[in-house]
N, C-alpha and C positions, 0 to 999 in steps of 0.2 A: 500493501501498499504505497511507503511513506517513499517506492515506486515511481510512482503518480499511474499508477499499473489497474489501481482500483482504488473508491473514496470507503470500505469498511472492511477491516477485515476483526480476524480473531486471533487472541495472542493468553499467553498466561504470566506470572505473575510478574514475572525480567519483566514482561515491560514499564513499571516504571520505574525495571534502573536505565529504560533509554529514556526516560521521562527526563528522568534527571538528567542523563547528559547531554540533554534537548531537546533529543532528538521531538519535534512539535508536532503529538500526539494524544489525546485527548481521548481518554476507555469513560464510557456511553455507561457501562454497564457489563452486570457478570451474571453472567447465563447459571455457574456455579456457586453457591452460597462458601460453596471451599472446597477445594482442589482433589481434582480426582485423580489426579496425580499420583502413583506407587511405583514402591520400588518392589518384585518378587523374586522370589529364587525358588530354585527347585533345589536344590544342592545340601542336601543335612548335614553341609560340617558345617552353612552359616548357616550360628544361630542364635546371633546378633549384630549389630553393623561394622561390629566391630571387627567382627573377621568374613568384613569385604577387601581386607585389606591387603593384596595382592592379591588381588581379586578382579575380574572383570567384567566392567557393570556396561549395559549393552542401553547407550541415552543417542539421546534425537543429540543434533547440534542447539537449537530449541532448548534443552533440557535440562542439559550440561549447566544454563544457565539457570535456570525455572527457584526459582526464591526458597519452595519448602521444598524440595527438596536436594538439595543442597547446602542448607540452614539446617534437613533432620543426619548428615551424614557430617555438616560441621560439627557440629557438638554428644559426639560419638566419637570425636578424635578423626571421622575421616576428610582424611583431603582428599581436590586430583592428586598433588602424585603420589598418594597412597593406594590407587586406582587402577589399570585400567584402561579406557576411554574405548566400546568399542562402537561403535555406529548403528542403529540403529537398524533391523530385516525387518521388523518389523513378526517376524516370520519366530511363532514359541514353539511348533521346531527345536526355534538353538539352545529358548531355552532347557525343555525335557534334555535339549541330547547331550544335553555340556558343554555348546560349544563358547554359552552364555555362561559366569556363575550368579548374575544378575543383571535385572530386566527391566525397565524404567512401564510403569506399565495404566493403563485408565481404572480403575475399582470397576470400574460397570462392564469393561472385559473380558482380559485379557482368564481374573480370575472362575469367572461362567466358565470360560472355556478347559481351563487345566480340571475343575472341580468333574466337566464329561465327557472326558477322560481319562478320570479313574490320577488325577498325579499329583501327587503330595502336591506343598506348595507353602510359604512362608509368604505370607504378607507385613512392607512396612514401612506404616502407611504417615507420616511426616507429622499430621494432627496426635499419636503418637507419643509424638515427643515437643507438643508445646507452639507448632510450627504449622498455624492453620488459614490458613489464605483462601483469595478469591478464583476462580480458577475460570476458564474460560472468559479472558474477559474482551467484550468489540468493546472497541474504539476505531475512531478515526483522526482525520485529524485539521490541525486548528483551520485548515485551509475552508475544508469545508465544513467545520464549522458556524463555522463567520461570513461565507455564502453564498451554505444552505440551509440554514437552522430551524424552520420544520420537518425539512430533509430526513437533518440529525434527530432529531423531541422524535 
């Protein structure tokens, strides 16, 4: 959207970081009152977040800067230097087949699929660690809001 290809977009809480850095964005509303982003693992060796050190974690580029997931990890002493960030394949099989140790997922999607496949898993939800941000924020540019306030409303 910032490259003028669209007037509206959806983002995660990392949008606030962009705004703080001077991006001309305006948050219009949050689709989710709680972020649906969680980390899921099927690796039985991972009992707590600290066990992710020196492990592979699959996230999207946007998720790598998403405040809730990163805050949760940092609060447990797990920084970007401690983990092997993998590009997200969006294939639940990569988690099941241990091609990754943890995967950033939505609470509404992958847990359902894993349960249906009778695959044991553990969810690490940022809310359980005190990080509860809005999710999927509808936003626009300052110029769209200024030039088309009724449409933005």
